[in-house]
Structure formats: structure tokens, C-alpha cells
C-alpha positions as CSV (number, residue, x, y, z in Angstrom):
1,M,-126.7,3.6,2.5
2,R,-124.6,1.2,0.5
3,W,-125.9,-2.4,0.2
4,S,-122.3,-3.7,0.6
5,Q,-121.9,-1.9,3.9
6,T,-125.1,-3.2,5.6
7,L,-126.6,-6.6,6.3
8,I,-129.3,-7.8,3.8
9,P,-128.9,-11.6,3.7
10,T,-131.5,-12.5,1.0
11,L,-132.4,-16.2,0.4
12,R,-133.4,-17.9,-2.8
13,E,-135.6,-20.3,-0.9
14,A,-137.3,-20.0,2.5
15,P,-136.9,-22.5,5.3
16,A,-139.4,-25.4,5.2
17,D,-141.1,-24.3,8.4
18,A,-142.2,-20.9,6.9
19,E,-145.8,-21.8,6.2
20,I,-147.3,-18.5,4.8
21,A,-146.2,-16.0,2.3
22,S,-145.4,-13.2,4.7
23,H,-143.3,-15.5,6.9
24,R,-141.4,-16.8,3.9
25,L,-140.7,-13.2,2.7
26,L,-139.8,-12.1,6.2
27,L,-136.9,-14.5,6.0
28,R,-136.1,-14.5,2.3
29,A,-135.9,-10.6,2.1
30,G,-133.6,-10.4,5.1
31,I,-136.2,-8.7,7.3
32,A,-135.7,-10.9,10.3
33,R,-134.1,-14.2,11.4
34,R,-135.5,-16.8,13.8
35,L,-133.5,-17.4,17.0
36,A,-136.0,-19.8,18.6
37,G,-139.7,-20.7,18.3
38,G,-141.5,-17.4,18.3
39,V,-138.4,-15.3,18.9
40,Y,-136.9,-13.2,16.1
41,T,-133.9,-10.9,15.5
42,F,-134.7,-7.9,13.4
43,L,-132.1,-7.2,10.7
44,P,-131.4,-3.7,9.3
45,L,-134.2,-3.6,6.7
46,G,-136.8,-4.9,9.2
47,L,-135.6,-2.6,11.9
48,R,-135.9,0.4,9.6
49,S,-139.5,-0.5,8.7
50,L,-140.4,-1.3,12.3
51,R,-139.1,2.2,13.4
52,K,-141.1,3.9,10.7
53,L,-144.3,2.1,11.8
54,E,-143.5,3.0,15.4
55,R,-143.1,6.7,14.3
56,I,-146.6,6.6,12.7
57,V,-148.0,5.2,15.9
58,R,-146.3,7.8,18.1
59,E,-147.4,10.7,15.8
60,E,-151.0,9.7,15.9
61,M,-151.1,8.8,19.6
62,D,-149.5,12.2,20.4
63,A,-152.0,14.0,18.2
64,A,-154.8,12.2,20.0
65,G,-153.5,13.6,23.3
66,A,-151.9,10.5,24.7
67,I,-148.8,10.7,26.9
68,E,-145.8,8.4,26.3
69,V,-144.3,6.5,29.2
70,L,-142.2,3.4,29.4
71,M,-143.1,0.7,32.0
72,P,-141.0,-2.3,33.0
73,A,-141.3,-5.6,31.2
74,L,-140.5,-7.3,34.5
75,Q,-143.6,-7.3,36.8
76,P,-144.1,-8.5,40.4
77,G,-146.4,-11.5,40.9
78,E,-147.9,-9.8,44.0
79,L,-149.3,-7.0,41.8
80,W,-150.9,-9.5,39.4
81,R,-152.5,-11.4,42.2
82,K,-154.2,-8.2,43.4
83,G,-155.6,-7.7,39.9
84,P,-158.8,-9.3,38.5
85,R,-157.3,-11.8,35.9
86,F,-154.3,-13.5,37.3
87,D,-155.8,-17.0,37.2
88,A,-157.0,-16.5,33.6
89,A,-153.7,-15.0,32.3
90,R,-151.0,-17.0,34.2
91,A,-151.1,-19.9,31.6
92,V,-149.5,-17.6,29.0
93,M,-147.1,-15.7,31.3
94,F,-143.3,-16.3,31.4
95,R,-142.2,-16.6,35.0
96,A,-138.8,-15.0,35.7
97,S,-136.6,-16.7,38.2
98,S,-133.5,-15.3,40.0
99,A,-130.4,-17.2,41.1
100,G,-131.8,-18.5,44.4
101,R,-132.8,-15.0,45.7
102,K,-136.5,-14.8,46.5
103,A,-136.7,-11.9,48.9
104,D,-138.5,-9.8,46.3
105,G,-141.1,-12.5,45.5
106,D,-141.9,-14.0,42.1
107,M,-141.7,-12.0,39.0
108,F,-143.3,-12.3,35.5
109,L,-142.5,-11.0,32.1
110,G,-145.5,-8.9,31.2
111,P,-147.8,-9.9,28.3
112,T,-149.5,-6.5,28.8
113,H,-149.6,-3.7,31.4
114,E,-153.0,-3.0,32.8
115,E,-152.0,-3.9,36.3
116,V,-148.8,-1.9,36.2
117,V,-150.4,1.3,34.7
118,T,-153.3,1.1,37.1
119,D,-150.9,0.8,40.1
120,L,-149.0,3.8,38.6
121,M,-152.1,5.9,38.4
122,A,-153.3,4.8,41.9
123,G,-150.0,6.3,43.3
124,T,-149.9,9.4,41.1
125,V,-153.4,10.8,40.6
126,N,-155.9,11.6,43.4
127,S,-158.1,14.4,42.1
128,Y,-160.6,14.8,39.3
129,R,-158.6,17.9,38.2
130,Q,-155.8,15.5,37.1
131,L,-158.2,13.6,34.7
132,P,-158.7,12.6,32.0
133,R,-155.3,11.1,31.1
134,T,-154.3,8.6,28.5
135,L,-150.9,7.0,28.8
136,Y,-149.2,4.8,26.1
137,Q,-146.0,3.0,25.5
138,I,-144.2,1.0,22.8
139,Q,-142.8,-2.0,24.6
140,T,-141.6,-5.5,24.2
141,K,-144.2,-8.1,25.5
142,F,-143.9,-11.7,26.2
143,R,-146.5,-14.5,25.8
144,D,-145.8,-18.2,26.3
145,E,-147.4,-19.4,23.1
146,I,-147.7,-23.2,23.2
147,R,-147.3,-23.4,19.4
148,P,-145.7,-20.3,18.0
149,R,-146.1,-20.1,14.2
150,F,-146.4,-17.9,11.2
151,G,-143.3,-15.8,12.1
152,L,-144.3,-12.6,13.9
153,M,-148.0,-13.4,13.8
154,R,-147.9,-15.7,16.8
155,A,-144.7,-15.0,18.6
156,R,-143.5,-15.4,22.2
157,E,-141.7,-12.0,22.2
158,F,-143.2,-9.1,20.3
159,V,-143.5,-5.3,20.2
160,M,-146.8,-3.8,21.1
161,K,-148.2,-0.3,21.5
162,D,-150.5,-0.3,24.5
163,A,-152.4,2.7,25.8
164,Y,-154.6,3.2,28.9
165,S,-157.2,5.9,29.5
166,F,-158.4,7.1,32.9
167,D,-161.6,9.1,33.2
168,V,-164.0,10.5,35.9
169,S,-167.2,9.2,34.2
170,E,-168.5,6.8,31.6
171,T,-169.3,9.8,29.3
172,S,-165.7,11.0,29.5
173,A,-164.5,7.4,29.1
174,D,-166.5,7.1,25.9
175,A,-164.8,10.3,24.5
176,S,-161.4,8.8,25.3
177,Y,-162.4,5.5,23.6
178,R,-163.5,7.3,20.5
179,A,-160.3,9.3,20.3
180,M,-158.2,6.1,20.4
181,Y,-160.6,4.4,17.9
182,E,-160.1,7.2,15.4
183,A,-156.4,7.3,16.0
184,Y,-156.2,3.6,15.1
185,R,-158.1,4.2,11.9
186,R,-155.5,6.8,10.9
187,I,-152.5,4.7,12.0
188,F,-153.5,1.7,9.8
189,A,-154.5,3.9,6.9
190,R,-151.1,5.7,7.0
191,A,-149.3,2.3,7.3
192,G,-151.0,1.0,4.1
193,L,-153.0,-1.6,5.9
194,T,-156.6,-2.2,4.9
195,T,-158.5,-3.1,8.1
196,M,-162.0,-4.1,8.9
197,I,-163.4,-2.8,12.3
198,V,-165.5,-5.4,13.9
199,E,-167.3,-5.7,17.2
200,A,-165.4,-8.0,19.6
201,D,-165.7,-9.9,22.8
202,T,-163.8,-8.5,25.8
203,G,-162.5,-11.9,26.8
204,V,-160.1,-12.1,29.7
205,M,-159.6,-8.3,29.5
206,G,-163.2,-7.8,30.8
207,G,-165.1,-4.6,30.4
208,S,-168.3,-3.6,28.6
209,F,-167.4,-3.5,24.9
210,S,-164.6,-3.5,22.4
211,H,-163.7,-3.3,18.7
212,E,-161.0,-5.3,16.8
213,F,-159.1,-4.0,13.8
214,A,-158.8,-7.0,11.6
215,V,-157.0,-7.6,8.3
216,P,-159.0,-10.1,6.2
217,C,-156.6,-12.9,5.3
218,E,-156.9,-16.6,4.7
219,I,-154.2,-17.5,7.2
220,G,-155.6,-15.3,10.0
221,E,-155.9,-17.1,13.3
222,S,-159.3,-15.5,14.1
223,E,-162.6,-15.4,12.2
224,I,-164.9,-12.6,11.5
225,A,-168.5,-12.4,10.2
226,F,-169.6,-9.4,8.2
227,T,-171.9,-8.2,5.5
228,D,-170.6,-6.9,2.2
229,D,-172.2,-3.5,2.7
230,G,-170.4,-3.0,6.1
231,S,-173.7,-2.8,8.1
232,Y,-172.6,-5.6,10.4
233,A,-169.2,-6.9,11.4
234,A,-168.1,-8.9,14.4
235,T,-165.6,-11.5,15.5
236,I,-166.8,-15.0,15.5
237,E,-166.9,-15.0,19.3
238,K,-169.3,-12.0,19.2
239,A,-171.2,-12.7,15.9
240,V,-174.9,-13.5,15.9
241,A,-177.3,-14.3,13.1
242,R,-181.0,-13.6,12.8
243,P,-182.9,-16.6,14.4
244,E,-184.8,-18.8,12.0
245,P,-188.5,-17.9,12.4
246,R,-190.6,-20.8,13.8
247,T,-194.2,-20.7,14.9
248,R,-194.9,-22.2,18.3
249,P,-198.0,-24.5,18.2
250,S,-201.0,-23.3,20.1
251,A,-201.7,-26.7,21.8
252,P,-199.5,-27.6,24.8
253,T,-196.6,-30.0,24.1
254,P,-197.3,-33.4,25.5
255,A,-195.2,-34.6,28.5
256,P,-191.7,-35.9,27.6
257,E,-191.8,-39.6,26.5
258,K,-188.9,-41.9,26.6
259,F,-188.4,-44.2,23.5
260,P,-185.7,-46.8,22.7
261,T,-182.9,-45.8,20.4
262,P,-180.4,-48.7,20.5
263,G,-177.1,-48.0,18.9
264,V,-178.1,-44.3,18.2
265,T,-175.3,-42.0,19.3
266,T,-175.3,-39.1,16.8
267,I,-177.6,-36.5,15.4
268,E,-177.4,-38.3,12.0
269,D,-178.2,-41.7,13.5
270,L,-181.4,-40.4,15.0
271,D,-182.4,-38.7,11.8
272,R,-181.7,-41.8,9.7
273,S,-183.3,-44.5,12.0
274,H,-186.2,-42.5,13.5
275,G,-186.9,-39.7,11.1
276,V,-186.1,-36.9,13.6
277,A,-184.6,-34.0,11.6
278,A,-181.5,-32.4,13.1
279,R,-183.5,-29.2,13.3
280,D,-185.8,-30.9,15.8
281,Q,-183.1,-32.3,18.1
282,I,-181.2,-30.8,21.1
283,K,-177.5,-31.5,21.0
284,T,-176.1,-31.9,24.5
285,L,-172.4,-31.4,25.2
286,V,-170.7,-31.6,28.6
287,Y,-167.5,-29.6,29.4
288,L,-165.2,-29.6,32.4
289,C,-165.0,-25.9,33.3
290,E,-162.7,-25.1,36.2
291,S,-163.2,-28.5,37.8
292,K,-167.0,-28.4,37.4
293,L,-169.2,-30.1,34.8
294,V,-171.2,-27.6,32.7
295,M,-173.8,-28.6,30.1
296,F,-174.2,-26.8,26.8
297,L,-177.3,-27.2,24.6
298,V,-177.5,-26.2,20.9
299,R,-179.9,-27.2,18.1
300,G,-179.0,-30.5,16.4
301,D,-178.2,-28.8,13.1
302,H,-175.9,-26.3,14.8
303,Q,-172.3,-26.6,16.2
304,L,-171.2,-25.4,19.5
305,S,-168.6,-22.7,19.2
306,E,-165.7,-23.2,21.6
307,A,-164.7,-19.5,20.9
308,K,-168.1,-18.5,22.4
309,V,-167.6,-20.8,25.4
310,G,-164.4,-19.0,26.0
311,T,-166.3,-15.7,26.4
312,L,-168.2,-17.0,29.4
313,G,-165.4,-16.2,31.9
314,F,-164.0,-19.7,32.5
315,A,-160.2,-19.6,33.1
316,E,-159.9,-23.2,31.8
317,F,-162.3,-25.5,30.1
318,R,-162.2,-28.6,27.9
319,P,-164.7,-31.3,26.7
320,A,-165.4,-33.8,29.5
321,T,-164.2,-37.3,28.8
322,P,-166.8,-40.2,28.3
323,E,-165.6,-41.6,31.6
324,E,-166.2,-38.3,33.5
325,I,-169.6,-38.0,31.9
326,F,-170.7,-41.5,32.7
327,A,-169.6,-41.2,36.3
328,A,-171.7,-38.1,36.7
329,L,-174.8,-38.8,34.6
330,G,-174.9,-42.6,34.1
331,A,-174.9,-42.3,30.3
332,H,-172.3,-41.8,27.5
333,P,-172.1,-39.0,24.9
334,G,-174.8,-39.5,22.4
335,S,-177.5,-40.3,25.0
336,L,-177.3,-37.1,27.0
337,G,-179.9,-34.4,27.8
338,G,-180.8,-31.7,30.2
339,V,-184.2,-33.2,31.3
340,G,-184.6,-34.7,34.7
341,K,-182.2,-35.0,37.7
342,V,-178.9,-33.7,36.3
343,R,-178.1,-31.6,39.4
344,P,-175.8,-31.4,41.3
345,A,-173.6,-33.4,38.9
346,I,-174.1,-30.6,36.4
347,S,-173.2,-27.2,38.0
348,R,-174.7,-25.0,35.2
349,I,-176.7,-25.4,32.0
350,Y,-176.2,-23.0,29.1
351,A,-178.5,-23.1,26.1
352,D,-178.1,-21.4,22.8
353,S,-180.4,-18.4,22.2
354,D,-181.9,-20.2,19.1
355,L,-183.3,-22.8,21.5
356,R,-185.3,-20.3,23.5
357,D,-189.1,-21.2,23.5
358,E,-188.4,-24.4,21.4
359,C,-190.9,-27.2,22.0
360,D,-191.6,-30.7,20.8
361,M,-187.9,-31.4,20.6
362,V,-186.0,-34.7,21.0
363,T,-183.0,-35.1,23.3
364,G,-181.1,-37.8,25.1
365,A,-182.6,-39.4,28.1
366,N,-179.4,-39.8,30.1
367,E,-179.7,-43.5,29.7
368,D,-177.8,-45.3,27.0
369,G,-180.0,-46.5,24.2
370,F,-182.9,-44.1,25.0
371,H,-184.1,-40.6,24.0
372,L,-186.9,-38.3,25.0
373,R,-189.5,-36.8,22.6
374,H,-191.9,-33.9,23.2
375,V,-189.4,-31.8,25.1
376,D,-190.3,-28.2,25.8
377,I,-187.1,-26.6,26.7
378,G,-188.6,-23.8,28.8
379,R,-190.8,-26.3,30.7
380,D,-188.6,-29.4,31.0
381,I,-185.0,-28.1,31.2
382,A,-183.8,-25.8,34.0
383,V,-181.6,-23.6,31.8
384,D,-179.5,-21.2,33.8
385,E,-178.7,-18.8,31.0
386,Y,-179.4,-18.4,27.3
387,R,-176.4,-17.2,25.3
388,T,-175.3,-17.2,21.7
389,L,-173.3,-20.4,21.7
390,R,-173.4,-21.7,18.2
391,E,-171.0,-21.2,15.3
392,I,-172.2,-18.7,12.7
393,R,-172.2,-20.1,9.2
394,D,-171.4,-18.4,6.0
395,G,-174.5,-17.2,4.2
396,E,-176.7,-16.9,7.3
397,P,-178.7,-13.7,7.7
398,S,-177.2,-11.0,9.9
399,P,-179.3,-9.4,12.6
400,D,-180.6,-6.9,9.9
401,G,-181.3,-9.7,7.4
402,K,-178.3,-9.4,5.1
403,P,-176.1,-12.4,4.1
404,L,-173.1,-12.9,6.4
405,R,-169.7,-13.8,5.1
406,V,-167.4,-15.7,7.5
407,R,-163.7,-15.2,6.8
408,R,-160.4,-15.6,8.5
409,A,-158.5,-12.5,9.6
410,I,-155.4,-11.2,11.4
411,E,-156.0,-9.1,14.5
412,V,-153.7,-6.1,14.4
413,G,-155.4,-3.8,16.9
414,H,-158.0,-3.9,19.7
415,V,-159.7,-1.3,21.8
416,F,-161.5,-2.1,25.0
417,K,-163.8,-0.1,27.3
418,L,-162.8,-1.6,30.7
419,G,-165.0,0.3,33.1
420,T,-163.8,0.1,36.8
421,K,-162.7,-3.6,36.9
422,Y,-159.0,-2.8,37.4
423,S,-159.3,0.5,39.2
424,E,-161.5,-1.1,41.9
425,A,-159.2,-4.1,42.3
426,L,-156.0,-2.0,42.5
427,G,-157.2,1.1,44.3
428,A,-157.0,3.7,41.4
429,E,-159.4,6.3,42.8
430,F,-159.9,10.0,42.6
431,L,-161.7,12.6,44.7
432,D,-164.5,14.5,43.1
433,E,-165.3,18.2,43.6
434,N,-167.1,17.3,46.9
435,G,-164.2,15.3,48.2
436,K,-165.9,11.9,47.6
437,S,-163.8,9.0,46.3
438,H,-164.6,7.1,43.1
439,P,-162.8,4.5,41.0
440,M,-161.4,5.7,37.7
441,F,-163.1,4.6,34.5
442,M,-160.6,2.9,32.3
443,G,-160.0,1.9,28.7
444,C,-157.2,0.0,27.1
445,Y,-156.0,0.0,23.5
446,G,-153.4,-2.3,21.9
447,I,-151.6,-2.5,18.5
448,G,-149.4,-5.4,17.7
449,V,-146.6,-3.5,16.1
450,T,-144.5,-6.4,14.9
451,R,-147.6,-8.3,13.9
452,S,-148.8,-5.3,11.9
453,L,-145.5,-5.2,10.1
454,Q,-145.9,-8.7,8.9
455,A,-149.5,-8.2,8.1
456,I,-148.4,-5.4,5.8
457,I,-146.2,-7.9,4.0
458,E,-149.0,-10.4,3.9
459,Q,-151.3,-7.8,2.3
460,H,-148.7,-6.3,0.0
461,H,-146.7,-8.9,-2.0
462,D,-146.6,-10.8,-5.2
463,D,-144.8,-13.8,-6.5
464,D,-141.5,-11.9,-6.7
465,G,-141.4,-10.5,-3.2
466,I,-142.6,-7.7,-0.9
467,I,-144.3,-4.5,-2.2
468,W,-143.8,-2.0,0.6
469,P,-146.2,0.9,1.0
470,A,-143.9,4.0,1.0
471,A,-144.7,5.1,4.5
472,V,-143.2,1.9,6.1
473,A,-140.7,0.9,3.4
474,P,-137.1,0.5,4.8
475,F,-136.0,2.7,1.9
476,H,-138.0,4.7,-0.6
477,A,-135.6,4.2,-3.5
478,L,-133.0,1.7,-4.6
479,V,-130.2,2.8,-7.0
480,T,-129.1,-0.3,-8.8
481,L,-125.6,0.0,-10.3
482,I,-125.0,-2.4,-13.1
483,D,-121.9,-0.9,-14.7
484,S,-119.0,-0.4,-12.2
485,S,-117.5,2.4,-14.4
486,L,-120.5,4.5,-13.3
487,A,-120.0,4.0,-9.6
488,G,-119.3,7.7,-9.0
489,Q,-122.4,8.8,-10.9
490,A,-124.6,6.3,-9.0
491,K,-123.2,7.6,-5.7
492,Q,-124.0,11.2,-6.8
493,L,-127.6,10.2,-7.7
494,H,-127.9,8.4,-4.3
495,D,-126.7,11.5,-2.4
496,R,-129.0,13.8,-4.4
497,L,-132.0,11.7,-3.5
498,E,-131.0,11.5,0.2
499,A,-130.5,15.3,0.3
500,A,-134.1,15.6,-0.9
501,G,-135.3,13.5,2.0
502,I,-135.7,10.3,0.1
503,D,-134.3,7.3,2.0
504,T,-132.1,5.6,-0.6
505,L,-130.2,2.4,-0.8
506,L,-127.3,2.0,-3.3
507,D,-126.8,-1.5,-4.6
508,D,-123.1,-1.4,-5.2
509,R,-122.5,-5.2,-4.9
510,P,-120.3,-6.9,-7.6
511,E,-123.2,-9.1,-8.6
512,R,-124.8,-9.9,-12.0
513,P,-127.7,-7.5,-13.0
514,G,-130.2,-10.4,-12.9
515,V,-129.3,-11.2,-9.3
516,K,-129.6,-7.5,-8.4
517,F,-133.0,-7.2,-10.1
518,K,-134.4,-10.3,-8.4
519,D,-133.2,-9.0,-5.0
520,A,-134.7,-5.6,-5.7
521,D,-138.1,-7.2,-6.3
522,L,-137.7,-9.4,-3.3
523,I,-137.0,-6.7,-0.7
524,G,-139.7,-4.6,-2.2
525,I,-138.3,-1.0,-2.3
526,P,-141.1,1.2,-3.9
527,V,-138.9,2.7,-6.7
528,R,-135.8,1.3,-8.5
529,I,-133.4,3.5,-10.4
530,T,-131.0,1.5,-12.7
531,V,-127.7,3.1,-13.6
532,G,-126.3,1.5,-16.6
533,E,-123.9,2.5,-19.5
534,K,-126.5,2.4,-22.3
535,S,-129.1,4.6,-20.5
536,W,-126.4,6.9,-19.1
537,K,-124.9,7.6,-22.5
538,A,-128.5,8.5,-23.6
539,G,-128.5,11.1,-20.8
540,G,-130.8,9.2,-18.5
541,V,-131.5,6.4,-16.0
542,E,-134.1,3.7,-16.0
543,I,-136.8,4.2,-13.4
544,K,-139.4,1.6,-12.4
545,A,-142.0,1.4,-9.7
546,R,-142.1,-1.9,-7.8
547,T,-145.6,-2.5,-9.0
548,A,-145.0,-1.6,-12.6
549,K,-144.2,-4.1,-15.3
550,E,-142.3,-1.6,-17.6
551,K,-139.4,0.7,-16.8
552,S,-139.0,4.3,-18.2
553,L,-135.9,6.1,-19.4
554,V,-135.9,9.4,-17.6
555,P,-133.4,12.2,-18.2
556,I,-130.9,12.5,-15.3
557,D,-132.0,16.1,-14.4
558,R,-135.6,14.9,-14.0
559,A,-134.9,11.7,-12.1
560,L,-135.6,13.3,-8.7
561,D,-139.0,14.6,-9.8
562,A,-139.9,11.2,-11.3
563,V,-139.0,9.4,-8.1
564,K,-141.1,11.8,-6.0
565,A,-144.1,11.3,-8.4
566,L,-143.9,7.5,-8.1
567,L,-143.5,7.6,-4.3
568,A,-146.6,9.8,-4.0
569,M,-148.6,6.9,-5.5
570,A,-146.9,4.1,-3.5
């Protein structure tokens, strides 16, 4: 491929809205161009890398026994309404409208395909003899991101590999899950991505458990907590820390006692004015969850994690306003508590697990300017459910006692064990050997292909540009011609490399050597071969790995072997 005959529009500077390194390089190196917020056109270099990544995905999915299909991006609303998550998912779905014709009902652009594939299996499979099956596709998806940013990291249109397993039992479903889990490990390793596998919450997908493949990165939109030895790793929504040991006194806690706290509205105020340590306070927060007020209790020295609130199954939730809280409880934030008559104004009370069995605590009295002391949470507050609700902090002990590190990360893959949630809702059943009907056990498995491509750039770059791993590089080698008199010889070298199976780009542009070298580093091809008069007269060419500081003069007849050796290390 000649540079002059393709389209590689490199930029010296990135647009101002490119906030992170990989987004800047995506644009500067001519990988992609923004059409609208969260919508990108892939240019030739980007498309070549995307196809190579897709090929790795296909090879590993096929090797794991999955069967490729292609399902429609346009999906009927009627099908989604039959499924178990329409209310939770509709906020991020694009609705497709036709020109006044509504005979077929409303349609949506699919953010994922659980409903479609379950409907397919319900109409295709009816016997245990046809199971297990795992279907996969590489398909364009759509998600109505309110604030698309970071290029392909948070896009409205993106390419995803999604797979779905169908089994006759939980034991068989576990085997399918493990096959996909191991396939993902191989995919990311081959693509040059270093990932951390962490326990994850199932969220709106539902199901019994899941794992996320995360790329640790300071600009990641999610957080993970992990130990350095790898003994524990989880998303921040799932992460727990070992509770701080506290001995419960043998004597009963006195009855709650109200005391005046004028002007006290924060944990810090109560500590400063009355000497009540944050550790001995109950922090009370009220949220509006699907039109109902819900109370959340955490220890005063902890913070409520909205990510963990999001795992409780509410389709929509937000902090209640002071006006909404006062109308329901007769007090403002800062004077709230779960003791006394908070029902039916409060529909449900959740308490953080670290509050279980706590006694002699202080909380708001649901009266402005007053608090209660001597609160025994088990005795005095009608908690509906204890859950891990608080934010995990860096340095806290993991469940096995080792220090936790909390870091940001990019989610590139996710595997879920779904159980029968979708198959029951959509009628995907099979007959066993006795003719009895059962719902299929399902799993689903996603890889953000375009997101993974940008994650590779984020993980593999320096100040000069991209450093592509060889497996996904748009070209393996770049022949840089700096003396036009040697154009024929450069073309022969290009052709020789191509014939040996090495994807090669020939930079034949009439540009200065400095411009060509800067562009070579920017687009990040693993090996650069420079054809110039001085080295050619010496019987060789200059060869340099993208990661090397120095170049080497290599005899022409050994150039192919030298390139192969460098690629083996890239």
C-alpha cells in the first residue's frame, strides 16, 4: 500500500475537545474522525486495525465452540416489552421512527441483543438434544449517551462482540461461562491488552454473577478495588472491605434520648460541637427511587456509594430534595434518622453492612435542631435489608485482610451468568428426555471492540504517538523513502515484505524526511525501514523498531529477517 494512494490525514495538533491521550492520537494519527458527538468514521488505518481485532475475536470465539450469526440492529418495541428490563434500559435506547407509518409498531436501535437472541432460540430450539449452544455476533450497537466523551470510550454508536449461551442446567451453563471467560483471556492477550479480571455486579442485565475485564487507566470511567497480589479484585459496585472489629458492650444500650443540637446539620458539626465522633454517628440519606422515598443509612465516617445504590434494582433514582424530605418527615437533611414513625413516608430502609449490630450510636431525630443518642440499630430502626452500600477507600483491608487499592479502569469486556431471567420471560424452553418443559439457562458475554481498540492506544503510546502491538497494527512495517531516486528499490523492498506476509506501507510522499519520521512515530507502525542514498550505497537500509531509540544499518539481503525478528517482539 502506498501512502500517497490511501487516506491518512495526520494532524500536528488534536482538536481541543480531545481530553485524553488515546482520543487525541485517534484523531491526530488519522485513525478516525468525529461526525457528531459519540459518532465516528473509521479511516483506512483505523479500519485495518479494527478488522484485525475482529479477526482475533472471531478466531477465539470459533475455537471456543461459539457459532457466528448476525442479528438486526433494528428491534421491535413489542419484543423489548416482553423482556425483563425494558423500563431500566429504555432511557439509553434510540427510538427509530418511520415516516408516518406505524402499522409495525415502534422500533428501537439495539444497545444489545439478549431479547432478540432469546426470541430466536425460542423459535428454533425445542429439545435438550439441541443444547448447549453459544451464538455470537460482531455488530454495531447504539446507546443514547447523555454526554459522549473520550472518543470511542463512551460513544453513541459502537462495534461490539456479543455472545449468548443456552444450556439445559446450571452445571452446563457454568461450563459455557468458563469457556467464554477463557476465550476472553486469550483475546485480550493476543491483542496486546493487559487486563485485570474483577468480580462485577450484574446491574440491569440481571443474573447470578459476572466478571469484568478491566484495563487499569487513570481516565477510566469505572473504578476497581484490588490487592497487589491478585487475591481479590472487584468493581467498586461489588467491592467490600473487611469490617472494622468492634466489641459490643455486655450491658444493654439505654433507650434513645433526644438532645438539642441547634444549627447542627453535618457529621462534622456534631463532632465539633458535641464531641460525637463520626465513627459513632449514623448518616441518613433519603433518595427518590421510582417515585418512592427510600432511606439509606451508613456510618458517619463513611460515604454512600451511588454505584452500589444502582445495584439494588431501581430503574431510576436520585437524591430527594430538601422540600420532598421535609414534606414527608417534617425535618430537613442534617436532622434525619430511621428511629420512630418514618413509615409509610419511607417505603424501605437499607443499612450498610458495617452498621449491623451497632449500638450506642447517634442519629437525627427527624426534628430540626435535635438528635438522638443511645441508638441500637437492631433494636430501634426497622431496617429492611443490610447491604454493602458504602464507598470502599484506598488502603482498607480486603475480605482476606490485605490492603486494597482503588483505581480507575476501562471496561473492555464483561461476562454474565444470566440464569433463566430472559428465557422465562420470552418463552425459550426445551423438552428434556422425559418430555418435560424447562427454561434454558443463559449466559451473555460482551466485548467492546471499538472501545478495546482505543484502550490499546491508551495503553500503548508515548509522547510521539501510538505504539501498536503487531497483532492489531494497521501495517506491520513502514518503508520510508527519503531519496526519490530510490523509488524503484523502495517499491521492490515493499513488495518483498508483502510477499512474505508482512503488511507493509510505503511512504512515497514528496515530504521532507523530518515530516515523514514524525508521521511514522505518530501512526505507530511497529517497524520502520528507511531507504536513503547513504545507507543504500553502503549496501543496506536503516531499520528501527517503533519502541527503539536507535536505528540499525542492515544489509539489504537480511532486511526481511531483521523485520521478522523485530515483529516477533512487538
